[in-house]
N, C-alpha and C positions, 0 to 999 in steps of 0.2 A: 791598822794601827789604832789603838785607843790611847790618847794622851791622858794620863791619870791626873786627877786634881792634886794640887799642892805637891807637885813633883817636877823633875826635869827629865825630859825625853830628848835624847840626842839622835840625830840623823847622820849616819856616817856612810862613806862609800868613796870610790875613786872619783877624780875630776871628770865632769861630764856625765855622771850617772843619773842626774835628775834631782839632786837634793834640793837645790834652790828653787827649781820649778815646782817641786812637790810642796815646799813650805809656803810658797806664794799662793798656791791653790787653797791653803787653809784659811785665808781671809779675803779671797777674791782679788788679790793684788795681781795675779796672773792675767786677769782681764785687761790690765793696762798695757800688756805687750801686744803689739799689732799682729793680727793673724792668729792669736792664741785661741785654743779651744779646750773645753773641759768635758770629760765624760764621767759618769758615775755620780756619787753623792759624797758630800762632806757634812756629817751630822754634828750640830752644836746644840746642846740641850735638847736633843731629840729632833731638831728641825734641820732640814736640808738647807744649807746656806745658799745654794744655787736655785732655790725655789723662786718662781716668778713673782711671788708676793714679798720677797725679802729685799730690804734696802741694803745695798752693798756698803754705803757710808756708815750705817749703823753697825754692820758686821765688822768693819775696820776699826770702829771705836771700841767694840767689845773684844776684838782680837787684834791687839796692837802688834807693831812690827818694828824691829831695829835692823838696819841693814849692815852690810859688810864694811862699808867705808863710812866713817862719821860724816854726817851731812847736816850740821847746824845751818840755819839760814844766815848767810854771812853778814847781812846788813842789820840783823836783829841783835838786841842785847841778850845777855845770858838769861835774864828774867823773861823777856819776851819770847825767846826760843822755847823756854820750858812750858809756856802756856799757849803756844801757837795754835794747837788744836782746840783748846778751850775758847780762845778768842774767835776762831773761825765758826765755832758752833753758836756763839753769842749767848746772851742772857746773864752774863756776870759783869759786875762793875769792877773798877780798877782795884779796889781794896780786896775783893774776893779773888780776883785773878792773882794778886800778889800773894795772898795766903795759900792758894792752891799751888802756885809756883814754888813757894818755900817747901810745902809738903812733898811735892814731887822731887825737888832737889835733895831733900833729906832722904827720901826713899831710895834715890839713886846713889846715895853715899857721896854727894858732891857739895852739900851745903857749907860745910866747914871750910872748904877750899875756895868757894866763890861768893860767900855772903857779903864780902867787901868789894866785889867786882860785878855786881848785878847789872850795872848799866854799861859795862864794857861789851864789845861785840863778842858773840859766842865763838867766832872764828879765831879769836886771840888765845883761846885756851889750848892746852896741850892736846895731842891726839887722844890720849886716854880720857881726859876730861871731856873732850868733845863727844866721845862715844857715850859717856855717862850722862851728858846733857841730852843726847838723843834718847837715851833710856828714860830720863826724867820727862821728856816731852811725850813719850808714849804712855808713861804712868799717870800723867796729869789728868787724862780723860777717863781714868779709872776703868781700865780694861779688866776682863776676867782671865784672858790668856795673853801671854807675851811670846811672840815669835822672834827668834834672833838668828839672822842669816850670817854665819861666820863672823860674829861681832868682834873677834880678837885678831883676825888675820892681818890687819894693818897696824897692830900695836906692838910695842916692845914688851919684853918679859914682865917687867914690873907692872905695867898697865894691864897686861893680860891677867896677872894674878889678882889685881883689884877687881876686874870684871868677874872673874870666877868666884871670888868671895861674895860679890854682890849677887850673883845668880843664886848662890846658896842661901842668902838672906831672903831673896825675893820669892823663893818657892814656898815659903810659909803663907804667902798671901795670894800667889798666882800660880796658874798652870804655865810652865815654861817649856817651849820646844826650841831646841838649838840645833842648827846645822853646823857641823865642824869637820874640817879636814884633818884635825889633830886627834888621833885616837887616844893619846894620853889625856887630853883635855876631856874627851867624852868619858873616859874611865874615872876621872876626878870629879866631874860635876853631875853626871847623869845617873838617875835612878833606873831609867829604862833606855834601851838603845835599839834603833832600827837600822839594819844594814841594807843598802840599796846597790843594785848592780844593773847597768844598762836599762834604766828606767823601771825596774821591777823591785819590789820589796822581796828580799831573799829571806830575811829572818828578823824577828822582833821579840824582845823579851827583857828580863832584868839584866842590867848592865853586867853584873858579875858573871852571869851565865853566858852572855854573848862573848865575853872576853876569855872565859876559862873553859866552858863546856858547850860550845855552839853545836847546834844540831846539823847544820849544813857545812859541808866541806869547803865551800866557797867562802863562807864567813870565816872559818878557821884560817884559810889561806890569807885572807885580807888582814885580819887582826894580828897575825903572826908575821906579817911583812913579806909573805911569799909572792904577793902581787899587789898592784894598786899604787 
Protein backbone atom coordinates (compact mmCIF):
# COMPACT_ATOMS: atom_id res chain seq x y z
CA UNK A 1 0.00 0.00 0.00
CA UNK A 2 1.11 3.55 -0.77
CA UNK A 3 -0.71 6.28 1.16
CA UNK A 4 -1.09 9.12 -1.31
CA UNK A 5 -0.29 12.68 -0.17
CA UNK A 6 -3.26 14.95 0.54
CA UNK A 7 -5.74 12.11 0.36
CA UNK A 8 -7.62 9.74 2.65
CA UNK A 9 -6.85 6.02 2.60
CA UNK A 10 -9.32 3.70 4.34
CA UNK A 11 -8.40 0.28 5.70
CA UNK A 12 -11.41 -2.05 5.81
CA UNK A 13 -12.00 -5.70 6.67
CA UNK A 14 -13.79 -7.94 9.16
CA UNK A 15 -13.10 -7.77 12.90
CA UNK A 16 -9.82 -9.42 13.84
CA UNK A 17 -8.29 -9.23 10.37
CA UNK A 18 -5.38 -7.05 11.50
CA UNK A 19 -6.50 -3.52 10.60
CA UNK A 20 -5.54 -1.90 13.91
CA UNK A 21 -2.30 -3.88 14.12
CA UNK A 22 -1.41 -2.74 10.62
CA UNK A 23 -2.05 0.95 11.25
CA UNK A 24 -0.09 0.87 14.51
CA UNK A 25 2.90 -0.43 12.56
CA UNK A 26 2.88 2.73 10.44
CA UNK A 27 4.24 4.90 13.27
CA UNK A 28 5.85 2.24 15.48
CA UNK A 29 3.04 2.29 18.06
CA UNK A 30 2.88 -1.49 17.69
CA UNK A 31 6.19 -1.65 19.55
CA UNK A 32 4.33 -0.59 22.71
CA UNK A 33 2.47 -3.94 22.74
CA UNK A 34 4.31 -6.51 24.86
CA UNK A 35 5.76 -9.30 22.73
CA UNK A 36 5.04 -7.58 19.43
CA UNK A 37 7.34 -8.10 16.48
CA UNK A 38 7.61 -6.50 13.06
CA UNK A 39 8.98 -7.88 9.82
CA UNK A 40 9.49 -6.01 6.56
CA UNK A 41 9.76 -2.28 5.96
CA UNK A 42 7.63 0.83 6.30
CA UNK A 43 8.99 3.59 4.09
CA UNK A 44 8.38 7.23 4.98
CA UNK A 45 9.99 9.81 2.69
CA UNK A 46 12.06 6.94 1.33
CA UNK A 47 13.44 5.91 4.74
CA UNK A 48 12.59 2.71 6.60
CA UNK A 49 11.05 3.90 9.89
CA UNK A 50 12.28 0.70 11.55
CA UNK A 51 15.91 1.44 10.74
CA UNK A 52 18.35 1.26 13.65
CA UNK A 53 19.18 4.96 13.33
CA UNK A 54 15.56 6.16 13.40
CA UNK A 55 14.11 7.78 16.53
CA UNK A 56 10.62 6.35 17.18
CA UNK A 57 9.60 9.47 19.10
CA UNK A 58 10.33 11.62 16.06
CA UNK A 59 8.43 9.18 13.85
CA UNK A 60 5.38 9.45 16.12
CA UNK A 61 5.58 13.23 15.95
CA UNK A 62 5.65 13.23 12.16
CA UNK A 63 3.05 10.45 11.91
CA UNK A 64 0.37 11.31 14.45
CA UNK A 65 -2.35 8.97 15.68
CA UNK A 66 -5.92 9.23 16.95
CA UNK A 67 -7.37 6.21 18.70
CA UNK A 68 -10.75 4.51 18.70
CA UNK A 69 -11.86 5.80 22.08
CA UNK A 70 -11.42 9.52 22.88
CA UNK A 71 -8.64 9.74 25.45
CA UNK A 72 -8.10 13.33 26.64
CA UNK A 73 -5.99 13.57 29.77
CA UNK A 74 -8.73 13.84 32.44
CA UNK A 75 -6.89 16.17 34.81
CA UNK A 76 -5.78 18.59 32.09
CA UNK A 77 -7.72 21.56 30.78
CA UNK A 78 -8.94 21.77 27.20
CA UNK A 79 -6.02 24.04 26.29
CA UNK A 80 -3.41 21.93 28.09
CA UNK A 81 -4.76 18.80 26.39
CA UNK A 82 -4.36 20.40 22.98
CA UNK A 83 -0.68 21.20 23.56
CA UNK A 84 0.31 18.19 25.67
CA UNK A 85 2.67 16.88 23.01
CA UNK A 86 4.26 20.28 22.50
CA UNK A 87 4.74 20.76 26.23
CA UNK A 88 6.44 17.37 26.46
CA UNK A 89 8.83 18.31 23.67
CA UNK A 90 9.70 21.58 25.43
CA UNK A 91 11.14 24.77 24.00
CA UNK A 92 7.96 26.89 23.88
CA UNK A 93 6.78 29.52 26.34
CA UNK A 94 3.23 29.79 27.62
CA UNK A 95 2.21 32.43 25.06
CA UNK A 96 3.50 30.30 22.18
CA UNK A 97 1.79 27.21 23.57
CA UNK A 98 -1.51 29.08 23.80
CA UNK A 99 -1.16 30.27 20.20
CA UNK A 100 -0.34 26.80 18.92
CA UNK A 101 -3.19 25.36 20.97
CA UNK A 102 -5.65 27.77 19.38
CA UNK A 103 -4.34 26.92 15.92
CA UNK A 104 -4.75 23.20 16.60
CA UNK A 105 -8.25 23.61 18.03
CA UNK A 106 -9.25 25.64 14.98
CA UNK A 107 -7.77 23.00 12.67
CA UNK A 108 -9.80 20.35 14.50
CA UNK A 109 -12.99 22.39 14.09
CA UNK A 110 -13.39 22.81 17.83
CA UNK A 111 -12.35 26.37 18.64
CA UNK A 112 -15.76 28.01 18.34
CA UNK A 113 -17.23 25.46 20.75
CA UNK A 114 -14.54 25.61 23.44
CA UNK A 115 -12.94 29.06 23.21
CA UNK A 116 -14.84 30.07 26.37
CA UNK A 117 -14.03 26.76 28.11
CA UNK A 118 -10.28 26.52 27.66
CA UNK A 119 -9.62 26.13 31.39
CA UNK A 120 -12.22 23.41 31.93
CA UNK A 121 -11.18 19.77 32.08
CA UNK A 122 -11.11 18.13 28.67
CA UNK A 123 -13.06 15.22 30.13
CA UNK A 124 -16.10 17.51 30.54
CA UNK A 125 -16.57 17.83 26.79
CA UNK A 126 -18.99 15.63 24.88
CA UNK A 127 -17.69 12.44 23.28
CA UNK A 128 -17.47 13.99 19.82
CA UNK A 129 -15.75 17.08 21.19
CA UNK A 130 -13.28 14.91 23.12
CA UNK A 131 -12.38 13.08 19.92
CA UNK A 132 -11.80 16.36 18.10
CA UNK A 133 -9.70 17.51 21.08
CA UNK A 134 -7.57 14.40 20.60
CA UNK A 135 -7.27 15.27 16.91
CA UNK A 136 -6.19 18.79 17.90
CA UNK A 137 -3.57 17.30 20.22
CA UNK A 138 -2.20 15.26 17.32
CA UNK A 139 -2.22 18.25 14.95
CA UNK A 140 -0.50 20.63 17.39
CA UNK A 141 2.88 18.96 16.87
CA UNK A 142 2.50 19.53 13.11
CA UNK A 143 2.62 15.97 11.75
CA UNK A 144 2.78 15.13 8.08
CA UNK A 145 0.56 12.05 8.34
CA UNK A 146 -2.49 11.46 10.54
CA UNK A 147 -3.50 7.90 11.42
CA UNK A 148 -7.05 7.36 12.74
CA UNK A 149 -8.04 4.00 14.23
CA UNK A 150 -11.85 3.77 14.02
CA UNK A 151 -12.23 7.34 15.32
CA UNK A 152 -16.04 7.31 15.11
CA UNK A 153 -16.88 3.89 16.53
CA UNK A 154 -17.79 5.29 19.96
CA UNK A 155 -19.66 8.36 18.66
CA UNK A 156 -23.29 9.15 17.85
CA UNK A 157 -24.35 9.85 14.23
CA UNK A 158 -24.13 13.66 14.57
CA UNK A 159 -20.61 13.51 16.02
CA UNK A 160 -19.62 10.96 13.37
CA UNK A 161 -20.76 13.33 10.63
CA UNK A 162 -18.68 16.16 12.13
CA UNK A 163 -15.57 13.96 12.25
CA UNK A 164 -16.12 12.88 8.64
CA UNK A 165 -16.45 16.53 7.57
CA UNK A 166 -13.26 17.28 9.48
CA UNK A 167 -11.40 14.45 7.72
CA UNK A 168 -12.42 15.96 4.38
CA UNK A 169 -11.00 19.31 5.48
CA UNK A 170 -7.79 17.86 6.89
CA UNK A 171 -6.76 16.03 3.73
CA UNK A 172 -5.89 19.33 2.05
CA UNK A 173 -2.94 19.60 4.48
CA UNK A 174 -2.28 16.04 5.64
CA UNK A 175 -2.04 12.49 4.44
CA UNK A 176 -4.80 10.63 6.32
CA UNK A 177 -5.09 6.88 6.91
CA UNK A 178 -8.28 5.71 8.62
CA UNK A 179 -9.27 2.27 9.87
CA UNK A 180 -13.02 1.81 9.79
CA UNK A 181 -15.43 -1.10 10.23
CA UNK A 182 -18.10 1.01 8.51
CA UNK A 183 -17.97 0.45 4.77
CA UNK A 184 -20.38 3.34 4.12
CA UNK A 185 -17.98 5.60 5.96
CA UNK A 186 -15.06 4.37 3.87
CA UNK A 187 -17.07 5.05 0.70
CA UNK A 188 -17.89 8.56 1.92
CA UNK A 189 -14.50 9.78 3.13
CA UNK A 190 -11.78 7.77 1.38
CA UNK A 191 -10.03 8.38 -1.92
CA UNK A 192 -8.23 5.02 -1.67
CA UNK A 193 -9.25 1.80 0.09
CA UNK A 194 -7.35 -1.26 1.22
CA UNK A 195 -9.20 -4.49 2.05
CA UNK A 196 -7.61 -6.88 4.56
CA UNK A 197 -8.52 -10.46 5.39
CA UNK A 198 -6.83 -12.76 7.93
CA UNK A 199 -3.80 -10.52 8.28
CA UNK A 200 -3.24 -10.16 4.53
CA UNK A 201 -3.83 -7.32 2.10
CA UNK A 202 -6.31 -8.66 -0.44
CA UNK A 203 -6.79 -5.58 -2.59
CA UNK A 204 -5.89 -1.90 -2.70
CA UNK A 205 -7.05 0.77 -5.12
CA UNK A 206 -9.28 3.78 -5.71
CA UNK A 207 -12.30 3.62 -3.42
CA UNK A 208 -14.83 3.76 -6.25
CA UNK A 209 -13.19 0.80 -7.96
CA UNK A 210 -12.95 -1.25 -4.74
CA UNK A 211 -16.66 -0.78 -4.10
CA UNK A 212 -17.95 -1.16 -7.66
CA UNK A 213 -15.42 -3.21 -9.67
CA UNK A 214 -13.08 -5.08 -7.30
CA UNK A 215 -10.58 -7.47 -8.84
CA UNK A 216 -10.82 -10.10 -6.10
CA UNK A 217 -13.98 -12.09 -5.42
CA UNK A 218 -13.32 -11.92 -1.69
CA UNK A 219 -13.39 -8.12 -1.85
CA UNK A 220 -16.67 -8.23 -3.74
CA UNK A 221 -18.17 -10.63 -1.20
CA UNK A 222 -17.16 -8.34 1.67
CA UNK A 223 -18.28 -5.00 0.26
CA UNK A 224 -21.61 -6.47 -0.85
CA UNK A 225 -22.24 -7.95 2.59
CA UNK A 226 -21.99 -11.62 1.69
CA UNK A 227 -19.54 -12.16 4.54
CA UNK A 228 -17.76 -10.19 7.26
